[in-house]
Structure formats: structure tokens, C-alpha cells
C-alpha positions in Angstrom: -55.3 93.6 -174.5 -58.9 94.3 -175.9 -57.4 94.5 -179.4 -55.3 91.3 -179.4 -58.4 89.6 -178.0 -60.5 90.8 -181.0 -57.8 89.7 -183.3 -57.7 86.2 -181.5 -61.3 85.8 -181.6 -61.7 86.4 -185.2 -62.6 83.4 -187.5 -60.5 82.8 -189.3 -57.4 84.3 -187.6 -55.5 86.8 -189.4 -52.2 85.2 -189.1 -50.0 87.9 -190.6 -51.5 90.5 -188.5 -51.2 88.4 -185.3 -47.6 87.5 -185.9 -46.9 91.3 -186.5 -48.8 92.0 -183.1 -47.2 89.2 -181.2 -43.6 90.6 -182.2 -44.4 93.8 -180.4 -46.0 92.3 -177.3 -44.6 91.1 -173.8 -44.8 87.4 -173.4 -46.7 87.8 -170.2 -49.5 89.9 -172.0 -49.7 87.1 -174.7 -50.1 84.5 -172.0 -52.8 86.5 -170.4 -54.8 86.6 -173.8 -54.2 82.8 -174.3 -55.9 82.1 -170.9 -59.0 83.7 -172.2 -59.2 81.7 -175.3 -60.7 78.3 -176.1 -58.2 75.4 -176.4 -58.3 75.3 -180.2 -57.7 79.1 -180.6 -55.0 79.0 -177.8 -53.1 76.4 -179.7 -53.5 78.0 -183.1 -52.2 81.3 -181.6 -49.2 79.7 -180.0 -48.3 78.2 -183.4 -48.1 81.7 -184.8 -45.1 82.5 -182.8 -42.2 81.3 -184.9 -39.4 81.9 -182.4 -39.2 78.9 -180.1 -37.4 81.0 -177.5 -40.3 83.4 -177.3 -42.9 80.7 -177.4 -41.3 79.1 -174.5 -41.4 82.4 -172.6 -45.2 82.7 -173.4 -45.6 79.1 -172.3 -44.0 79.6 -168.9 -46.4 82.3 -168.0 -49.6 80.3 -168.8 -51.4 78.4 -166.0 -50.5 74.7 -165.4 -53.9 73.6 -166.7 -53.6 75.7 -169.8 -49.8 74.3 -170.3 -51.1 70.8 -170.1 -53.8 71.6 -172.8 -51.1 73.0 -175.1 -48.7 70.2 -174.6 -51.6 67.8 -175.5 -52.6 69.8 -178.5 -49.2 70.6 -180.0 -47.4 68.0 -182.1 -44.2 66.4 -181.0 -41.8 68.8 -183.0 -43.6 71.9 -181.6 -43.3 70.4 -177.9 -39.7 69.7 -178.6 -39.0 73.2 -179.7 -40.6 74.8 -176.7 -39.3 72.4 -174.1 -35.7 72.7 -175.3 -35.8 76.3 -174.8 -37.7 76.4 -171.5 -35.5 76.7 -168.4 -35.0 73.4 -166.5 -36.6 74.6 -163.3 -39.8 75.5 -165.3 -40.0 72.1 -166.9 -39.8 70.7 -163.4 -42.6 72.9 -162.1 -44.5 71.8 -165.1 -44.1 68.0 -164.5 -44.9 68.3 -160.9 -48.2 70.0 -161.8 -49.5 67.6 -164.4 -50.5 63.9 -164.4 -47.6 61.4 -164.7 -48.4 60.3 -168.3 -48.2 64.0 -169.5 -45.0 64.5 -167.6 -43.4 61.4 -169.0 -44.1 62.4 -172.5 -42.6 65.9 -171.9 -39.4 64.2 -170.7 -39.4 62.0 -173.7 -39.4 65.0 -175.9 -36.6 67.0 -174.3 -32.8 66.6 -175.1 -31.0 63.7 -173.2 -28.9 66.4 -171.4 -31.8 68.5 -170.2 -33.8 65.4 -169.4 -31.0 64.3 -167.0 -31.0 67.6 -165.3 -34.8 67.4 -164.9 -34.5 64.0 -163.4 -31.9 65.2 -161.0 -33.9 68.2 -159.7 -37.0 65.9 -159.4 -35.1 63.6 -157.0 -34.6 66.5 -154.4 -37.3 66.6 -151.6 -40.4 68.5 -152.4 -40.3 72.2 -151.0 -36.5 72.1 -150.9 -33.9 74.4 -152.4 -32.9 71.7 -154.9 -36.4 71.3 -156.1 -36.7 75.2 -157.0 -33.2 75.8 -158.3 -32.2 75.8 -161.8 -28.7 74.5 -163.1 -28.4 76.9 -165.8 -25.7 79.3 -164.3 -22.5 81.1 -165.5 -19.4 79.6 -163.9 -16.0 81.5 -163.8 -12.5 80.6 -162.8 -10.6 82.7 -160.2 -7.7 82.9 -162.4 -9.6 84.2 -165.5 -9.1 87.7 -166.6 -11.9 90.1 -166.9 -11.6 89.9 -170.9 -11.9 85.9 -170.6 -14.8 86.3 -168.3 -16.7 88.6 -170.7 -16.0 86.2 -173.5 -17.3 83.3 -171.6 -20.4 85.2 -170.6 -21.1 86.1 -174.2 -20.7 82.5 -175.5 -22.5 80.6 -172.7 -24.7 83.2 -171.0 -27.3 83.2 -173.5 -29.1 80.2 -172.3 -28.5 80.8 -168.6 -31.2 82.0 -166.1 -29.2 85.0 -165.3 -25.8 86.8 -166.0 -26.0 89.6 -163.6 -24.4 87.4 -161.0 -21.6 85.0 -162.0 -20.3 82.3 -159.7 -16.6 81.4 -159.1 -15.6 77.9 -158.6 -12.3 76.1 -158.1 -10.9 73.1 -160.0 -13.2 70.8 -157.8 -16.4 72.9 -158.5 -16.5 74.1 -155.1 -18.1 77.7 -154.7 -15.3 80.2 -153.7 -17.0 83.6 -154.7 -19.4 85.6 -156.8 -18.8 88.5 -159.1 -21.6 90.9 -160.7 -21.8 91.9 -164.3 -21.6 95.4 -163.2 -18.1 95.0 -161.4 -16.8 93.1 -164.6 -17.9 96.0 -166.8 -16.2 98.7 -164.6 -13.0 96.6 -164.3 -9.9 96.6 -166.4 -9.7 93.8 -169.1 -6.6 92.3 -167.6 -7.7 92.2 -164.0 -8.3 88.7 -162.6 -11.5 87.5 -161.3 -10.0 86.5 -158.0 -9.3 90.2 -157.3 -12.9 91.3 -157.9 -15.0 88.4 -156.5 -17.0 88.6 -153.3 -15.9 85.7 -151.2 -18.7 86.3 -148.6 -21.4 84.4 -150.6 -24.8 83.7 -149.1 -25.6 80.2 -150.2 -28.1 77.5 -149.6 -27.9 73.8 -149.2 -29.9 71.7 -151.7 -31.9 70.1 -148.9 -32.8 73.4 -147.2 -36.4 74.1 -146.8 -37.9 76.6 -149.5 -39.5 78.5 -146.8 -36.1 79.3 -145.2 -34.7 80.5 -148.6 -37.4 83.1 -148.5 -36.2 84.4 -145.3 -32.7 84.6 -146.6 -33.8 86.5 -149.7 -35.6 88.8 -147.7 -32.9 89.3 -145.1 -30.0 89.9 -147.4 -32.0 91.6 -150.1 -31.0 89.0 -152.7 -31.9 88.6 -156.5 -30.2 85.3 -156.7 -28.6 82.5 -154.3 -26.3 79.8 -155.2 -27.2 76.2 -154.1 -24.5 73.9 -152.9 -24.3 70.3 -152.0 -22.9 69.0 -148.7 -19.4 69.1 -150.1 -19.7 72.8 -151.1 -19.9 72.1 -154.8 -21.9 74.6 -156.8 -24.9 72.7 -158.2 -27.5 75.4 -159.1 -29.0 78.8 -158.4 -32.3 80.2 -157.0 -33.7 83.4 -158.6 -35.9 85.9 -157.2 -38.8 84.8 -159.5 -38.5 81.3 -158.1 -38.8 82.7 -154.6 -41.8 84.9 -155.5 -43.7 81.7 -156.6 -42.6 80.0 -153.2 -43.9 82.9 -151.1 -47.2 82.8 -152.9 -47.5 79.0 -152.2 -46.5 79.4 -148.6 -48.7 82.1 -147.9 -51.6 80.5 -149.6 -50.8 77.3 -147.4 -50.8 79.2 -144.2 -54.1 81.2 -145.0 -55.6 77.6 -145.8 -54.5 76.1 -142.5 -55.5 79.3 -140.4 -59.0 78.9 -141.8 -59.1 75.3 -140.9 -58.7 73.9 -144.5 -56.1 71.2 -145.7 -54.0 72.8 -148.3 -55.0 72.2 -151.8 -52.5 70.7 -154.2 -54.3 72.2 -157.3 -55.8 75.7 -158.0 -59.2 76.2 -156.7 -61.0 75.9 -160.0 -59.2 72.7 -161.0 -60.1 71.0 -157.6 -63.4 69.1 -157.5 -66.2 69.8 -155.2 -65.6 66.5 -153.4 -62.0 67.2 -152.8 -62.9 70.7 -151.4 -65.4 69.1 -148.9 -62.7 66.6 -148.1 -60.3 69.1 -147.2 -62.7 71.1 -145.1 -64.8 68.4 -143.4 -62.3 67.3 -140.9 -61.8 70.7 -139.2 -65.6 71.4 -139.4 -66.2 68.1 -137.7 -63.5 68.7 -134.9 -65.0 72.1 -134.2 -68.7 70.9 -134.2 -67.5 68.3 -131.5 -65.6 70.7 -129.5 -68.7 73.1 -129.5 -70.3 70.5 -127.4 -67.8 71.3 -124.7 -69.2 75.0 -124.6 -72.8 73.5 -124.5 -71.7 71.4 -121.5 -70.3 74.4 -119.8 -73.5 76.4 -120.2 -75.6 73.3 -118.9 -73.4 73.2 -115.9 -74.6 76.9 -115.2 -78.3 76.4 -115.8 -79.2 77.2 -112.2 -77.7 80.7 -112.8 -79.4 81.3 -116.0 -82.7 80.2 -114.4 -82.3 82.8 -111.8 -80.9 85.5 -114.2 -82.0 84.7 -117.8 -80.7 88.0 -119.1 -77.1 86.5 -118.8 -77.9 84.6 -122.0 -78.0 87.7 -124.0 -74.3 88.5 -123.4 -72.8 85.1 -124.3 -72.5 85.7 -128.0 -70.8 89.0 -127.5 -68.2 87.7 -125.0 -67.4 84.6 -127.1 -67.2 86.7 -130.4 -65.0 89.3 -128.7 -62.6 86.6 -127.2 -62.3 84.8 -130.4 -61.6 87.8 -132.4 -59.1 89.1 -129.9 -57.4 85.7 -129.9 -57.4 85.4 -133.7 -55.7 88.9 -134.0 -52.9 87.8 -131.7 -52.4 84.4 -133.4 -52.3 86.2 -136.9 -49.8 88.7 -135.8 -47.4 86.2 -134.2 -47.6 83.7 -136.9 -46.7 86.4 -139.4 -44.0 87.7 -137.1 -42.6 84.2 -137.0 -42.8 83.7 -140.8 -40.7 86.9 -141.3 -38.1 86.0 -138.6 -39.2 88.9 -136.4 -40.3 86.6 -133.5 -38.4 83.4 -132.4 -39.1 80.9 -129.7 -37.0 82.5 -127.0 -39.1 85.7 -127.4 -42.3 83.8 -125.9 -42.3 85.7 -122.4 -41.8 89.1 -124.1 -44.6 88.4 -126.7 -46.9 87.5 -124.0 -46.0 90.4 -121.9 -46.7 92.7 -124.8 -50.0 90.9 -125.8 -51.2 91.2 -122.2 -50.7 95.0 -122.0 -52.4 95.3 -125.4 -55.3 93.1 -124.2 -55.7 95.3 -120.9 -55.7 98.7 -123.0 -58.3 97.1 -125.5 -60.4 95.5 -122.7 -60.5 98.9 -120.6 -61.8 100.6 -123.6 -64.3 98.0 -124.7 -65.3 97.4 -121.2 -66.1 101.2 -120.5 -68.1 101.4 -123.8 -69.9 98.0 -122.9 -70.6 99.3 -119.3 -72.1 102.4 -120.6 -74.3 100.4 -123.1 -75.6 97.9 -120.5 -76.2 100.7 -117.9 -78.4 102.6 -120.3 -80.1 99.7 -121.9 -80.9 97.7 -118.6 -82.4 100.1 -116.2 -79.0 101.4 -114.9 -78.2 98.0 -113.6 -74.6 98.8 -112.5 -73.9 95.4 -111.2 -74.8 93.7 -114.3 -72.9 96.3 -116.3 -69.7 95.6 -114.2 -70.0 91.8 -114.4 -70.2 91.9 -118.1 -67.5 94.4 -118.6 -65.2 92.8 -116.2 -65.8 89.4 -117.8 -64.9 91.0 -121.2 -61.6 92.5 -119.8 -60.5 89.1 -118.4 -61.7 87.2 -121.6 -59.5 89.6 -123.9 -56.6 89.1 -121.7 -56.8 85.3 -121.6 -57.7 85.2 -125.5 -54.7 87.1 -126.4 -52.4 85.3 -124.1 -53.6 82.0 -125.5 -53.5 83.4 -129.0 -49.9 84.4 -129.0 -48.7 81.5 -127.0 -50.0 78.5 -129.0 -48.1 79.4 -132.2 -44.9 79.6 -130.6 -45.6 76.3 -128.5 -46.3 74.6 -132.0 -43.1 75.9 -133.3 -41.4 74.2 -130.4 -43.2 70.9 -131.1 -42.1 71.2 -134.7 -45.8 71.7 -135.7 -46.7 74.4 -138.3 -47.8 77.3 -136.3 -50.6 78.0 -138.9 -52.5 75.1 -137.5 -52.9 76.7 -134.1 -55.0 79.5 -135.7 -58.5 80.7 -135.5 -60.2 77.3 -135.1 -58.3 76.1 -132.1 -58.1 79.4 -130.3 -61.7 80.2 -130.7 -62.8 76.8 -129.1 -60.4 77.4 -126.2 -61.3 81.1 -125.8 -65.1 80.3 -125.9 -64.8 77.8 -123.1 -62.7 80.3 -121.0 -65.1 83.2 -121.7 -68.1 81.2 -120.4 -66.4 79.9 -117.2 -65.1 83.5 -116.5 -68.5 85.0 -117.2 -70.7 82.7 -115.1 -68.2 82.5 -112.2 -68.3 86.3 -111.9 -71.9 86.5 -112.2 -72.5 83.9 -109.4 -70.3 85.8 -107.0 -71.9 89.2 -107.9 -75.4 88.1 -107.8 -75.0 85.3 -105.0 -76.6 82.6 -107.2 
């Protein structure tokens, strides 16, 4: 990488040397190098790739903001060359990431046939199987011989997304099976496709949510999945590289929601400071207002604090431990639901499991806390017992609430990630204070 960057940063560029170097490099590595160049040099470097197909590969691995810059910097003929070699689903991704005028310009440059396919994919709901699929697939007839199928793959498979799995359709274009390239190579040339195809094909509907697709890919260990419409007609295919991109998007969105941030539509560095603040201020405002509840609870127990001021010193520890315990349970349950390991009907089993975990953790922390307080507060066993017992109860309540709220959100058709740390922390803080002061009042008769 350092060598190619040295060549690209020379002025003027050694065009001959760069062409020879590019021919020996992977498209991903060239894209990484372009990301580190100024706009002018990145455009000049891409122009040195004579093969439009290879240039399209490089373009597909460049970030959306760099892609937009390249499209705006290249001439019409160069854009046409790249876009006509770029897979349809990649063009759709690009158009969805750039301003409307840039997307319209790109659509004007592609062939009418490809443009129609792009328009069709853009019509599908966002985050659906139809929006991430590609229509560039190899289709076979059940009555073809292996010889005919291999001939079809040779002639039409060059521009397809994948030829490892070919899909078998009937006269009405309904999906009836799938056959792998491996089985074709091993079979006799005169064998018919209908004798080789697998009729138990895992497929997705065009309107299925993309998150559900990731579960199917994971469950069945797929590298590709056909997409059908409501009539069962084959309309496209989703490949594993598309699913990896979906997983990245969904995971990022869940992390943002769990942190109390509205999901970003653009990469971090492309999002303005004002937009970042707007996405975060809502939850910060809610949490600030809900913190007033904990203040009101503390005010209610002012008489107890006046009699025993030392109780104040243990409030941060109890609230922090409870918040952390609740966040742990919430995170584990949300992840389990995302992976399909936990479903709504498992709620009682999950609560029972988390309660036992909380009791074990509470006892260990309680004993350590008891010893610490006993040693540091003049061997005051009552105080140590009050704080330790409050800690155990707080952990049990925190983990119970933390594992229940995401499942409750799922039943209400709300994203479980929204029931993460911010909400859990607020509820647990209030619970910890009420439990702590109630036990203290009983123990010290205040």
C-alpha cells in the first residue's frame, strides 16, 4: 500500500508505472488508496484504469462520498463506462446515498434497460429484500440438459452477480428449484436439470424486511437467496455481500438506539455538528427530565438523610451497580432476539434465568460490599447489612426489568433497542433509591 501511495502522490503521475501496478492489484486495495488521495488525484488515478469492468469494481468499493466526487469529476463517457459495468444493486445503493440531482444524472447515463431495472428496485420499500437484491441472475429451464445449461452459463453468466448457484424456473417464470455449479460439473452432459435441481429452495419475498433476511442467511448458512414476488415468480437474488452490508447497517443502528441516539442516515464524518446534536438532544432532554424523578425521591427521604447523612455516600454505588446490571441484561436479550435465540414466548424463562444470575452476582457483590463497609465504617454491621441487602435487591430488580422491557417492546412492535440503557437506567435508579431508603428506615427506625 505504501508503494502505491508513493506513486499516486508523485507529481506528475507516472502513468505507465501506475497502469502496470494497477493491473497487478486487487480492486479493494486500489479503492483504499483512492480514499487517501485528494479529489483531483483520485480522479486522475481512476482514469488510468482502462478496463471499465475493473474500474467499476474499484468504484464499488469506494465510500459513497468519494463515489459522488468521482461521478461529478469524470466526464459523461467515463461515467457511462463505469455505470454500465456496475451491478444494478450497487447503482441503487449509490443513488440512495447521494443527492437527488446526482442520482438523476447517473440514471440518465446508464442504458435504458439497466435504468428500468434500477427504477424497479428503487420502488421497493426501503430496507426490504427488494431494495437490496440484484436482478442479474442465471436462469435455467428444468428440461435443459447439463450441456445446454453450461452453454447458457458461459454465454450469459459473464455479467451475472454469481454463477455458483443457478435458479430453475418454469414457463411462467415461477421458481421451482436451484442447481449449483458444482453439481453441474460433476454430472453427465446429457442429464436433465430437473434430475439435478434441489426443489427445497429457501427464498424471500420482495417485501420481507432485510433484517429477517440476515436471520435466514445465518440459519441456513447461505451464500445467496432468491427473491420472489407474491405469485412465486423469480425476480432477483440477494447475495452474501449484500447481507454483510445489511448486518453492518442494522448493528450500527441498534448501537445508536441503545445509546439513546437517533440513527444517522450518513457516515459520522459527513454528518454536520448540528445534525449530530439534533439526533442526541431528544434523549438527553428526556433523561434530564426523568432525573428529576430521582431528585424527588431523594427529597422525600430528606428526614432519613438528616438523621443518617452517611447514607448519601452509598447512593452513587447503588445506582451505578443497578444501571450496569440492567444494561447487561438488556444488551444480552436484545442480541439474543436479533439472532433468533430468544422469542417472545421465552419471556418467563428469560426472567427466571436472569433472576438467578442476579442473585448470584448480588450475593458476591453484597459480601464484598459488606466487608468493605464493616472495615471502613467502624464495624457498623447494621449499615453494612442495609447497603448490601439493598444492593442484592437492586440487582435482582434491575436484571428482571432489563430482560423484560426489550421483549415487551417486541410485542408492541417497537424496536427492542430503544428499550436499552437510557430507559433502563432511569427506572433502576428510582427503584434502587426507594429500596435503599425503605430498608434503611426499617433498620435504623428513622
